[in-house]
C-alpha positions in Angstrom: 273.4 47.9 249.0 271.5 49.3 251.8 272.2 48.7 255.4 269.0 46.7 256.0 270.2 44.3 253.2 273.6 44.0 255.0 271.6 43.2 258.3 269.3 40.6 256.8 272.4 38.8 255.1 274.0 38.7 258.4 270.9 37.2 259.9 270.8 34.6 257.1 274.4 33.5 257.6 274.5 33.4 261.4 271.8 30.8 262.3 271.8 27.4 263.9 271.7 25.5 260.6 275.0 27.2 259.9 276.5 26.1 263.3 275.6 22.4 263.0 276.6 20.6 260.0 274.9 17.6 258.2 274.9 14.6 260.4 276.2 11.5 259.0 276.2 8.0 260.0 278.9 5.1 259.7 278.8 1.7 261.4 275.8 2.6 263.6 277.5 5.9 265.0 276.2 9.3 264.0 278.3 12.3 264.0 277.0 15.9 264.0 279.8 18.4 263.4 279.5 21.9 265.1 281.2 25.2 264.5 281.6 28.4 266.1 280.5 31.5 264.1 281.1 35.0 264.8 280.4 38.0 262.6 279.5 41.6 262.6 278.3 44.3 260.4 278.7 48.1 260.5 278.2 51.2 258.4 278.2 54.9 258.3 277.2 57.8 256.0 275.9 61.3 255.8 272.3 62.2 255.8 272.8 64.9 253.4 274.6 62.8 250.9 273.3 59.2 251.0 275.9 58.1 248.5 278.7 59.3 250.7 279.0 56.3 253.1 279.9 52.8 253.4 279.2 49.4 255.0 280.8 46.1 255.7 280.1 42.6 256.9 282.3 39.9 258.1 282.0 36.3 259.4 284.5 33.8 260.8 283.8 30.3 261.5 286.0 27.6 263.4 285.3 24.0 264.1 284.2 23.5 267.5 283.8 19.8 267.7 281.1 17.1 267.1 278.3 15.4 268.8 278.8 11.6 268.6 275.8 9.3 269.0 276.3 5.7 269.7 273.0 3.9 270.5 271.5 5.9 273.4 274.7 7.6 274.4 275.5 11.2 273.2 279.1 12.6 273.8 280.8 15.7 272.9 284.2 15.4 271.1 286.0 18.9 271.0 287.9 19.9 267.9 291.7 20.2 268.5 293.1 23.6 267.2 296.7 22.7 266.6 297.7 26.2 265.8 296.5 27.3 269.2 298.4 24.4 270.9 301.6 25.2 269.1 301.3 29.0 270.0 300.7 28.0 273.7 303.7 25.8 273.7 305.8 28.7 272.3 304.5 31.1 274.9 305.3 28.7 277.6 308.8 28.1 276.2 309.5 31.8 276.0 308.3 32.4 279.6 310.5 29.6 280.7 313.7 31.1 278.9 313.1 34.4 280.7 312.5 32.8 284.0 315.7 30.7 283.5 317.7 33.9 282.3 316.5 35.8 285.4 317.6 32.9 287.7 321.1 32.9 286.1 321.4 36.5 286.4 320.5 36.4 290.1 322.9 33.5 290.9 325.6 35.4 289.0 325.2 38.5 291.0 325.5 36.6 294.3 329.0 35.5 293.4 
C-alpha cells in the first residue's frame, strides 16, 4: 500500500457524513446523533530501498451528543461519558484524601 492510498483512506473516513449519524424520527421528534472523530496517519521509508518502510493509520470515534428537533426548536443534548465521570470522581477523592492527610499531620505536629 502506498502512502497516498493511506492519505486517501483517511480522507474518506474523516468526513462530515461520518460525524453525523442517520437522523431518526419518533413521535414528531427528530434526533441527529453526532460523534467526535479523530485520526492520523504516518509513514516512513528509505529512498534507496522503497520496500524498507512502513505506514500506519488510526481513527478514534466517541459519541458527542445529538441534535434534537421538536417542531421549530433545535436543542443540543451532550452525551454523558460515564467513564470520565467516574475517573474525575476518583481524582477528586484522592486529592481529598491527601488534603485530609496533610491537615491531620499538621494538627498532630502542633500538639
